[in-house]
Structure formats: C-alpha cells, structure tokens
C-alpha positions in Angstrom: -1.5 26.4 2.2 -4.5 26.5 0.5 -5.2 24.0 -2.2 -5.6 24.0 -5.8 -7.2 21.4 -8.1 -6.8 22.0 -12.0 -9.3 20.9 -14.8 -8.4 22.0 -18.2 -8.7 20.0 -21.0 -6.0 21.7 -23.2 -3.0 20.5 -22.4 -0.8 23.2 -23.1 -2.8 25.7 -21.6 -2.8 23.2 -18.5 0.9 23.2 -18.2 1.2 26.8 -18.3 -1.2 27.3 -15.8 0.7 24.8 -13.6 4.3 26.2 -14.2 3.9 29.9 -14.8 2.4 30.5 -11.0 5.0 30.3 -8.4 2.4 28.7 -6.0 4.2 28.4 -3.2 4.8 32.0 -3.0 1.6 33.2 -3.1 0.5 30.8 -0.1 -0.8 27.7 -2.5 -0.3 24.2 -3.3 -1.3 22.7 -6.6 -2.8 19.3 -5.1 -3.9 17.7 -8.6 -4.6 18.1 -12.1 -7.1 16.4 -14.9 -8.0 17.0 -18.5 -11.8 15.9 -17.9 -14.3 16.7 -15.1 -15.6 12.8 -15.3 -11.5 12.1 -14.3 -11.2 15.2 -12.2 -14.0 14.6 -10.2 -13.0 11.2 -7.7 -9.5 12.9 -7.3 -11.2 16.1 -5.9 -13.6 14.3 -3.4 -10.2 12.8 -2.4 -8.2 15.9 -2.2 -10.4 18.2 -1.1 -8.9 21.1 -2.2 -9.9 24.4 -1.4 -10.2 26.3 -4.8 -11.2 24.3 -8.3 -10.2 26.3 -11.1 -11.8 24.6 -14.2 -12.3 25.2 -17.7 -16.1 25.3 -18.9 -15.8 23.0 -22.2 -14.5 19.9 -21.8 -15.2 16.7 -23.5 -16.9 14.2 -21.0 -17.8 16.6 -18.3 -17.8 19.8 -19.0 -16.8 22.3 -15.6 -20.3 23.6 -15.0 -21.3 19.9 -14.0 -18.3 19.2 -12.5 -19.0 22.6 -10.4 -22.3 21.5 -9.3 -21.2 18.1 -8.4 -18.4 19.8 -6.3 -20.5 21.8 -4.7 -22.5 19.4 -3.5 -20.6 17.1 -2.4 -18.1 19.8 -1.2 -19.9 23.5 -0.4 -16.7 25.1 1.3 -14.7 24.7 -1.9 -14.6 27.6 -4.0 -14.7 27.3 -7.6 -12.9 29.5 -10.4 -14.0 29.1 -14.3 -11.8 29.9 -17.1 -13.5 30.1 -20.6 -13.3 31.0 -24.0 -16.9 31.4 -24.6 -18.2 34.8 -23.7 -21.8 33.9 -23.6 -24.2 35.1 -20.7 -25.7 31.8 -20.2 -22.8 30.4 -19.2 -22.3 33.5 -16.6 -25.6 32.9 -15.8 -25.5 29.4 -15.1 -22.6 29.7 -12.7 -23.9 32.0 -10.7 -26.4 29.6 -9.9 -24.2 27.1 -9.1 -22.2 29.2 -6.6 -19.5 30.0 -8.7 -16.7 32.7 -6.9 -15.1 34.2 -10.2 -15.8 33.8 -13.9 -12.7 34.4 -16.0 -12.2 34.9 -20.1 -9.8 33.3 -21.5 -7.1 34.0 -22.4 -6.6 35.1 -19.1 -2.9 36.4 -17.7 -1.2 35.2 -14.4 -1.6 38.2 -13.2 -5.5 38.3 -13.1 -5.4 34.4 -12.2 -3.7 34.9 -9.5 -5.9 37.7 -8.3 -8.7 35.8 -8.7 -7.1 33.0 -6.6 -5.7 35.5 -3.8 -9.1 36.9 -3.8 -10.6 33.0 -3.1 -7.8 32.5 -0.6 -9.2 35.8 1.2 -12.8 34.6 1.4 -11.3 30.7 2.6 -9.1 32.1 5.6 -12.6 34.6 6.7 -14.5 31.5 6.7 -12.1 29.3 8.2 -11.5 32.5 11.1 -14.7 32.2 11.5 -15.6 28.3 11.5 -12.4 28.4 14.2 -14.1 30.8 16.9 -17.5 28.4 16.5 -15.4 25.8 17.6 -13.5 27.6 20.2 -16.2 29.1 21.6 -19.3 27.6 20.1 -19.4 24.2 21.6 -22.8 23.7 22.8 -24.2 26.3 19.5 -26.8 23.6 19.2 -28.6 24.2 22.5 -27.8 27.8 21.7 -30.1 27.0 18.4 -32.7 25.6 20.6 -33.0 28.7 23.2 -35.4 29.5 24.8 -37.0 26.6 25.6 -33.9 25.3 26.8 -34.3 25.5 30.7 -29.9 25.5 31.0 -29.2 28.4 29.1 -27.2 30.3 32.0 -25.6 27.5 32.5 -24.1 27.0 29.5 -24.6 31.0 28.6 -21.7 31.4 31.8 -19.0 28.7 30.4 -19.5 29.9 27.0 -18.6 33.8 27.9 -16.0 32.7 30.8 -13.9 30.5 27.7 -14.0 33.6 25.6 -12.5 35.9 28.8 -9.9 33.3 29.7 -8.5 32.7 26.3 -10.4 34.7 23.8 -8.1 37.7 21.5 -9.1 41.2 21.9 -9.4 41.7 18.1 -12.1 38.5 18.3 -14.7 40.3 20.3 -16.3 41.9 17.9 -17.1 38.4 15.6 -17.6 37.0 18.8 -20.6 38.9 20.0 -21.7 38.9 16.5 -22.0 34.9 16.4 -23.1 34.6 19.8 -26.6 36.9 19.2 -26.8 34.7 15.6 -27.0 31.9 17.7 -29.5 33.0 20.1 -31.4 34.4 17.0 -32.2 37.8 16.2 -36.0 37.3 16.5 -35.3 36.3 19.8 -33.1 38.9 20.8 -35.3 41.7 19.3 -38.1 41.0 22.2 -37.0 43.8 25.3 -38.0 41.2 28.0 -35.0 38.4 26.7 -33.0 40.9 25.6 -33.0 42.3 29.1 -32.3 38.4 30.4 -29.3 37.7 28.0 -27.6 41.1 28.3 -27.7 41.3 32.3 -26.4 37.5 32.1 -23.5 38.4 30.1 -22.9 41.9 31.8 -22.5 39.9 35.7 -20.0 37.4 34.5 -17.4 40.0 33.1 -18.3 42.0 35.7 -17.1 38.9 37.8 -14.1 38.7 36.2 -12.7 41.6 36.1 -13.1 42.1 39.9 -11.3 38.2 40.2 -8.6 39.5 38.6 -7.9 42.0 41.8 -6.9 45.2 40.3 -7.4 48.5 39.9 -7.2 49.3 36.4 -11.1 48.3 36.1 -11.3 52.0 37.8 -10.1 53.7 34.7 -13.7 52.7 33.0 -16.1 52.6 35.7 -18.9 53.9 33.3 -18.7 50.1 31.4 -18.9 48.2 34.5 -21.9 50.5 35.5 -25.3 48.9 35.7 -26.9 52.5 34.4 -24.8 52.3 30.9 -26.0 48.9 30.6 -29.6 49.7 31.3 -29.8 52.2 29.2 -27.9 50.1 26.3 -30.2 47.6 26.3 -33.5 50.0 25.0 -31.9 49.1 21.4 -30.9 45.7 20.1 -27.5 47.2 18.2 -27.0 49.3 21.2 -26.8 46.7 23.4 -24.4 44.9 21.1 -22.1 47.4 20.6 -22.0 48.3 24.2 -21.1 44.6 25.0 -18.6 44.4 22.2 -16.9 47.6 24.3 -17.2 45.6 28.0 -15.6 42.4 26.3 -12.8 44.5 24.9 -12.1 46.3 28.6 -12.6 43.3 30.1 -9.7 41.6 27.7 -7.5 44.7 28.2 -7.8 44.1 31.7 -6.5 40.8 31.8 -4.0 41.7 29.4 -2.4 44.3 30.8 -2.5 43.0 34.4 -0.6 39.7 33.3 3.1 39.5 32.0 1.3 35.9 30.8 -1.3 36.8 28.6 -2.6 33.0 29.2 -1.7 32.8 33.2 -4.8 31.6 34.4 -5.0 28.8 31.9 -2.0 27.7 32.0 -2.2 27.8 35.7 -5.5 26.1 36.1 -4.0 23.6 34.0 -0.8 23.1 36.3 -3.6 22.4 39.3 -5.3 19.8 37.0 -2.1 17.9 36.2 -0.7 17.9 39.4 -4.5 16.7 41.0 -4.7 13.7 38.1 -0.7 13.2 36.5 -1.1 9.3 38.1 -4.3 8.7 36.0 -2.3 6.6 32.9 -5.5 7.7 31.1 -4.6 11.0 31.9 -4.8 12.9 28.5 -4.4 16.4 26.2 -7.8 15.9 25.2 -9.2 15.1 28.6 -7.4 18.2 30.0 -8.7 20.8 27.2 -12.6 19.2 28.2 -12.0 20.6 31.8 -10.7 23.6 30.9 -13.2 24.4 28.3 -11.0 25.0 25.0 -10.4 22.6 21.6 -7.1 20.4 22.2 -5.3 22.1 19.5 -5.8 25.5 20.7 -4.8 24.4 24.4 -1.7 22.6 23.7 -0.6 26.1 21.4 -1.2 28.5 24.4 0.2 25.8 26.9 3.5 25.6 24.8 3.5 29.3 24.4 3.4 30.0 28.5 5.8 27.3 29.5 8.3 26.6 26.7 7.2 23.0 27.3 4.8 20.9 25.5 1.8 19.5 27.1 3.5 15.4 26.8 6.7 17.2 28.3 5.4 18.7 30.6 3.3 16.0 32.3 6.2 13.7 32.0 8.3 16.0 33.7 5.8 16.0 36.6 5.4 12.3 36.1 9.3 12.0 36.9 9.5 14.2 39.7 6.7 12.7 41.7 9.0 9.0 40.8 12.2 10.2 41.7 10.6 11.5 45.3 9.0 8.0 45.6 12.3 6.4 44.8 14.1 8.0 47.4 11.5 8.3 49.9 10.1 4.9 50.2 10.3 1.3 49.6 8.1 0.9 46.8 9.1 -1.7 44.4 9.7 0.3 41.0 6.0 -1.1 39.8 4.0 0.2 42.2 6.2 3.5 41.7 5.6 3.8 38.0 1.7 3.0 38.9 1.8 6.0 40.9 3.7 8.6 38.9 0.9 7.5 35.7 2.4 4.1 33.8 0.2 1.5 33.9 3.1 -0.8 32.3 6.3 -1.2 34.6 8.6 -2.1 31.5 7.6 1.4 29.6 7.8 3.2 32.9 11.9 2.0 33.2 12.6 3.2 29.9 10.4 6.5 29.8 12.7 7.0 33.6 16.0 6.0 31.8 15.3 8.0 28.8 14.6 11.0 30.8 17.0 10.8 33.9 19.6 9.2 32.0 19.7 6.1 34.3 17.7 3.3 35.2 15.2 3.6 38.3 17.1 0.6 39.9 20.4 2.9 40.1 18.6 6.4 40.9 17.8 4.8 44.1 20.8 3.1 45.2 22.8 6.5 43.8 24.5 4.9 41.2 26.1 7.2 38.0 25.0 9.4 40.1 28.0 12.0 39.6 27.2 11.3 35.6 23.6 12.3 36.4 25.0 15.6 38.4 27.2 16.5 35.5 
C-alpha cells in the first residue's frame, strides 16, 4: 500500500476526499489527516507517508511552507498540492520546492485519483531502483571511489556473480545502467578503463555460463566471442548494449537449464546449513551474507525453492541430527541438543517435543513409537 497523508483546513472538503475515494482499491492507505500544516508536520514525521496531499492556503502554516519542511525531512515523499488560487507565483514556488502535482480546486475525484496513481507509479519505480541497489550494489561506496581502489576486480566479481545467481532477466538493463552509473560516466568514457571493466565482466559472465555445463551456450556463440566484445568496446553505448545482451543471454541459459530457477543458490544454502547448523548463533542474516543477497530476498527465494521457510528447514536439519544422536549414541540429552545447535537444553527438549511429538528421552527409549509412526 502507498501511504497518503491529507492536510486540508476546510472540513467538508477534507471529509469529501477521505470518504469519496476507495483508497484500498487503488492501492492506497490514508495514514492520517490534519486541518493545518503546523499540526500536520509532527504527524507526518511519525507516519512517513509516501504521498502528501495538501491545501495551499491554511491559517497557521500554509501548504508551501509545510512542503518545504517535508521535502527537507522526507525527500522521497511526493507532494500533491490542492489550491483554489490560480496564481503563477504559487505554481512557480511549488516547482522550486519539488511538488509532484499542482491541482486547482474544485478537483474531481477522478482527477485526484489520477494524480495519486501517477505519483504512486513514480514511487514504485524509485522503490524498484532502490531494491536493485540494495540487493546487488552492497559495495556501492567502493565503486564510487573507483579507480583509486586496488581491489576493484574482487568487488566487481562478487557483484556480478550475485546478479547472475539471483537476478531477473527483466532487470538486466537496469543492472548494467546502475553499474556504470556507479563507476562514473567520466571514468567509463576512457577507452582504456572501459576495456578493463568490460573484459572483467565478460570473463566473469562466460565462466558462469560454462559452469552450468550446458549446450545452450552453443546457440549464441557470438555473444561469448571475444571478437564481438572487442568491437563493442570501441564506443561506450555499444559496449553497454552488448553487456545488456550478454547478461540477458546468461540468465536465459540459467533459467532454461534449470527447472528450479533458484537451484544453484538453494544448493549452496543447503550445503552451508549442513556445515553450520550446530552453531546456536546461526541465523538468516548470516547465511544471506554468505550467499551475497539481502536477508529478505534470500528468505523469499528459499521458501519458493524448498516449500519451507529458512527457520523450518534449519529446525528440520537440527532435529534429524538430534534423532540420529539419540538413537546411535549414549550422549546426554543436553550434549545432543548442543551438537544439534541448541545451547539451552530446556529449549531443545521443548522444541524436540513440538516437532517430533514426544520428549527426547521417550524417542530414545522407543516409547510412543507407534503413535509417532501413525
């Protein structure tokens, strides 16, 4: 839901806007309203709306002053101004502040909804942009310092590999554009530097395609041909177009040759869990960092690929180990719990009973086995 905050000093207009727009149907949530900018401002700071819908003329703090404060504190918030004053000075000042839309009263519900939808579309595009940066450009600051950094190649390869594993085909163009924006336009205009960056990316992608062990790559050998890259590097725009095409091809190979789109990353995750489940401090954040993606994204693809949440899968692995130790060793329950990843023996016993349907000691002795098998 896109959050909207309404500021309007005329109660009839405010109620009309509130009651005559089906907010949820259009994907909006009205998170607050106020009759004046001075009263509204602290509420806005608390609710952090995506869109501020405000009148211009109000008694204590007008809409333009409120907009200045909101833009300074919450620069991503989009602002739509409602005004009954068809004066150029208001519109000119609104443009300076960075207002998204300037609507003259009386405004119809349809026109207002259209303005809200337009602002929401911009917000979602910006959120997608941010999500992509957060997912892949975890070392964005290092890129901004390039070319003084001597570890560029290592940072680059980790970034590229992360995208190749988890990126979407539709994101290839955005990824390449953001990548070179991070490198810096002036840097990339240099032929020598462009050659270095492009060659490094080329070999990283080609290694990834070869690692899939498939004949699909043979269907487009020109894309993984060094001569094609050499020609493309001659101009910045042709180099970028070629790399977008190359990435699209690589992700197509990945998806075509796997019924499970996230197979590689999930296999890595399962291997890592198998090696580290006995650590009681093992966490979602830790495995996401190891894989090279955000915790929320890892949680999502792991659930899609396995049908289980990370927590459920980890618990299952730990319980399988506990069952094995209970049946095959004479270790104490507390020792078994510790080896299975539970530092607190009481918590281990409670967790075991919840999952297995009986306490560890009963499982070891075979009590209630018939019920368990049923």
